[in-house]
C-alpha positions, 0 to 999 in steps of 0.5 A, spaced: 499 500 500 503 506 498 504 511 503 500 517 504 502 523 500 505 529 505 502 536 503 507 541 503 506 546 508 509 553 508 514 555 513 512 557 520 504 555 518 505 548 522 508 552 528 503 554 534 502 561 534 505 563 528 503 566 522 505 565 515 508 571 511 508 570 504 515 571 501 516 577 496 516 571 490 509 569 492 506 576 492 503 578 485 508 582 481 505 588 481 506 588 489 513 587 489 518 593 491 523 592 485 517 591 480 514 597 482 520 601 482 522 599 475 515 600 472 513 607 476 520 610 479 523 610 486 518 616 488 512 612 487 515 607 493 514 608 500 520 608 505 518 601 507 518 599 500 525 602 498 528 600 505 526 593 503 529 593 496 536 595 500 535 589 505 533 584 500 531 578 504 526 578 510 528 574 517 524 568 520 517 569 520 517 575 516 518 577 509 522 583 507 517 588 507 515 586 514 522 587 516 523 594 513 516 596 516 518 593 523 525 597 523 522 603 521 517 603 527 522 600 532 527 606 530 522 612 529 523 612 521 529 614 517 531 619 522 532 614 528 535 609 523 540 614 521 542 616 529 542 609 532 549 606 532 551 600 528 552 595 534 545 597 536 542 596 529 546 589 528 543 587 535 536 588 532 532 581 530 533 580 523 538 585 521 546 583 523 552 586 520 550 585 512 543 588 513 546 594 518 552 596 513 547 596 507 542 601 511 548 605 514 551 606 507 545 608 503 543 613 509 550 616 508 549 616 501 543 620 501 546 625 506 552 626 502 547 627 496 543 632 500 550 636 501 552 636 494 546 638 491 543 644 495 540 647 489 536 640 488 532 641 495 525 640 495 521 647 494 514 648 499 509 651 495 503 647 498 501 642 504 502 636 499 510 638 498 511 637 506 506 631 506 511 628 501 517 629 505 514 626 512 507 623 511 510 615 510 515 616 516 511 620 521 505 615 520 509 610 523 511 613 529 508 610 535 509 616 539 508 624 538 513 628 534 513 635 533 518 637 527 519 644 523 521 644 516 526 650 515 525 654 509 529 659 505 527 665 502 525 661 496 521 656 500 527 651 499 527 646 504 534 647 509 532 642 513 527 638 518 528 638 525 525 634 531 523 639 536 519 634 541 517 627 542 512 625 546 505 629 548 504 635 544 500 641 548 500 648 549 503 647 556 509 643 553 511 646 547 516 652 548 516 657 542 524 658 543 525 651 542 521 651 536 524 657 533 531 656 535 534 652 529 530 657 524 534 663 528 540 660 528 540 658 520 537 665 519 530 662 515 525 666 514 519 661 514 518 654 517 512 649 517 510 645 523 509 638 523 506 633 528 503 626 528 497 623 531 499 616 533 492 614 534 491 615 526 486 620 526 489 627 523 484 631 526 487 637 529 485 638 537 484 644 541 491 643 543 494 643 536 490 650 535 492 653 541 500 651 540 499 654 533 496 660 535 502 661 540 507 659 535 504 664 529 505 670 534 512 668 537 514 667 529 511 674 528 515 677 533 522 674 531 520 675 523 519 668 522 513 666 518 509 660 520 506 658 513 502 652 516 501 646 521 501 639 518 498 634 522 499 627 520 496 620 522 494 614 519 497 615 512 493 622 511 494 629 513 490 635 515 493 642 513 491 647 519 492 653 514 487 650 509 482 648 514 483 656 517 485 653 524 489 658 528 490 662 521 487 668 518 
């Protein structure tokens, strides 16, 4: 009598408490990061997809897209990955020296490119321009973060600085800290950006109060607050467009 045929089981599916993660090859071609980059260009990809292309392979129990998303969440986005030490990155589950080297090398190349091509800095002419810079990264943050996008006289981005991490409210936010880098770099304007980890980008009453205080402080310093963008769940709200705190 022939022995019963064993049906192939996807990795981890036969382990209690684990969830099968399809590999990139098992995904439809239109959802694979490399094919999407080839067909639509790198600008069409999320930060997680671009990072996944660098990493190439996932780790035990997760495909490379899941690994990339976990790293961005764990280290608070690209800024956190840039700040974390090589040793800490190597010690992160699923990374190791090879992947850590790839991440650090790519981030350093990006930094050098930005320094070498100041004329290629993005220009802010509408809320979507700011969202394009920070939406994906800040949507993944587990804690609130308040950042300022510093602009020159032509509204070209001079830099993005994190001012606060944690609850953003009128009792904690000090205008002196928000405008510190703008004063130091003689920037005539800035855009305030912060996230709602809840996923709802609707501005709160505290958001409105903070914005009013910052607009007033900026007027005294000769630095215009062009907008306050609130990010949450992959969406954003322009407080200026909603006429919240702005006249």
